[in-house]
N, C-alpha and C positions, 0 to 999 in steps of 0.2 A: 583277897587275887585280884588278879589285873586282868585287863582286858587284852583278848590276841596283837603283840605285834605284827602290822601287815605294811607292806611298801607303802609309806605314801609320801604328800607330794610338800610338806616339811622339811624330810630326812634328802627326799631327792631334791630341788631344791638347795638348803644347807651343801649338797653333795657337790654345784657345780658353782659357789662361791668366789672357788681363784679362777673360775674359766669368766668368771660375772665381770670380775674386779682385772682382768686382761681386758677384756673388751675397753670398759671405764679409760686404762690409762693406752688403749689405743692411737686416737689423735694428738698425743701426747708423745709417742716412742716413732713416731714420722717427724719430730722434728731436728733431730740428728741426721737423718739420713739426707734429708734436705739439704740441710746447709753442707753435710761432705759432696753432696752430689754437685751442687750450687760454687761451691769454693774449690774442692780439690779437685774434684769431675772433671770439671770443666763447662758443664752443662746450665744451661737460662733458667733464671726463674720459672719461667712455663715450662720449660722441658724437665725441670726436676719435678716440677709439682701435678705435669703428669704420670710421669715412669713411678716415683718412688710410693704415692698413695699404692699401687698396687703391688707392690712388687711386696709391701711391709704386708695388706692383707693377703695377699698369695701365703707366705711367711706365717701369717698369724692362724692360717687353715690349715695348714700342714703341719706345723711343729703346734698348736694350743688347740685347736677347735676338732680334729680329726682322731688325734688319740682319747687326748677327752671322750669324746661319744664313743669311741670303740671300748674304754674301760667304761664308761658309764652304761654303753645296753650291754655289754659280761654282765656287770654287775646286777640289774634290773634283769636281764631272763632268767638270773639262775633264782633267784631269790620269788620271782613275780606271785608264783603257784607256794612261797612256804609260810610257814606262820607260825613265831614263838611263844607262849605266852610261859611268861617269868613267874612265880606265888615268890615272896618274900618270906612271908607267915611259914607256909609247909618247908623251905627250901627245896621246891622243885622246878626246875625247868622240863616245858614240854615242845615237843619239837612235831610238825604236822608239815606233811607238802600231803600226799598219795596215803601213808601210812601215820599211824598219830603214835611220839614214842614221849616216853614220861619215864623222866631224871631226878634222884637227890645231886645235888649241888656237889659230895664228896665223889660218887659217880663217875667225876665230869673231867677232864683235861682242856684246860684254853689253853690258844697258844692265839697270839693275835699277829696281826700281817700287817704294816705300816707302811707309808711309803718313806723313802730317805730323808724327805725334808726331816723329819719328825724323830729322825734320833736326835737331831740337833740341843734338843732339849736334855740333851745325858751328857756331850758329851761340850758342846761351844760351839763347833767348829761352823761358819757358814753354809750351806748347802741352797742352793735353788731348790728356785719351788715351782712348781710348776703346775698347769690347771688344772692335773686329776689330784692336785697334792692333798687331797682332804677326801678319798677312795681307800676304804682301809676295809679288814675284814675277822672276822673271827671266825676260828676254826676252834667247833667243840669234840672231842673225839671220848667214846662213851669205852666203858668199862668193859662192853658185849664187841669190842672191831666195828661203830659204827661211828660215820664223822657226819659237821654239823658245818658246817662253813656258810653262818651270818653275815651279810653286807650290810657297809655302812648308810646306803639304803635303805638297810631297815631299821637296823639300832646301832647305834651308833658308838664305837670301844669304848670312852668311857663310863656308858650308864651301862653296860653289864657287869651282873653281882658278883661276879666270879674274880679274882685275884690272877691273871696269867702265868703257867708255869716260864711261860716262853716268849720275850717280840722278836723277831720275823724282821729286819729291813730292806727293799727290795726298792728299787727305781720306778717297779710296773707290778704292784700286786691285784694283779690279776686272779680274781677266782673263776672253776670252772661249773661247780653243781653246787647244789644248795646239801643233797645229801648222798650222800656215796654210804655203803654194805662191804666191809672191807670183809667178811666173813666168807657173803659170799659172793664176790668176785665184780658181781657184776651191779648197777647207780641208776637214781631212780631223780629225773625231774631232769633241768637243764639247771 
């Protein structure tokens, strides 16, 4: 039997890898706008050096940091009190939030929800890498109409033992709750 999976620092840090990469590229990304501001727009070098970094930084915050922060917080808060226990020997998974539910692998239907960037592995088309491209989640439906959403901050989709029956791609793979009971019409957790 394996230990319970909870949100941990390693998976959280891994989810932020594309944002970290973009932060490292930020100084390099300032060079083309500096050249454009000086030679095409006619700004002096000192004036361009004052304006361009500020515009780049504001753009990076608005298009990179803010959406990634929203995605990260939604995944974190959805799975913060959620535990998953995978027992590969018994072919069972236990989900625990306020209640504990145990299911055999064959009682579960799995759907992966991945960022659109990952679809390029299938069709080879180039797709834009976004700072939140590493966020995904697995939707597990049970035969008794319960739904469990497992964030990539809790468990990477490649490490999940059940092969998905479907993979959905979207630009913004946002999850809302870790546990939803469709039978009763109400939902627990966040």
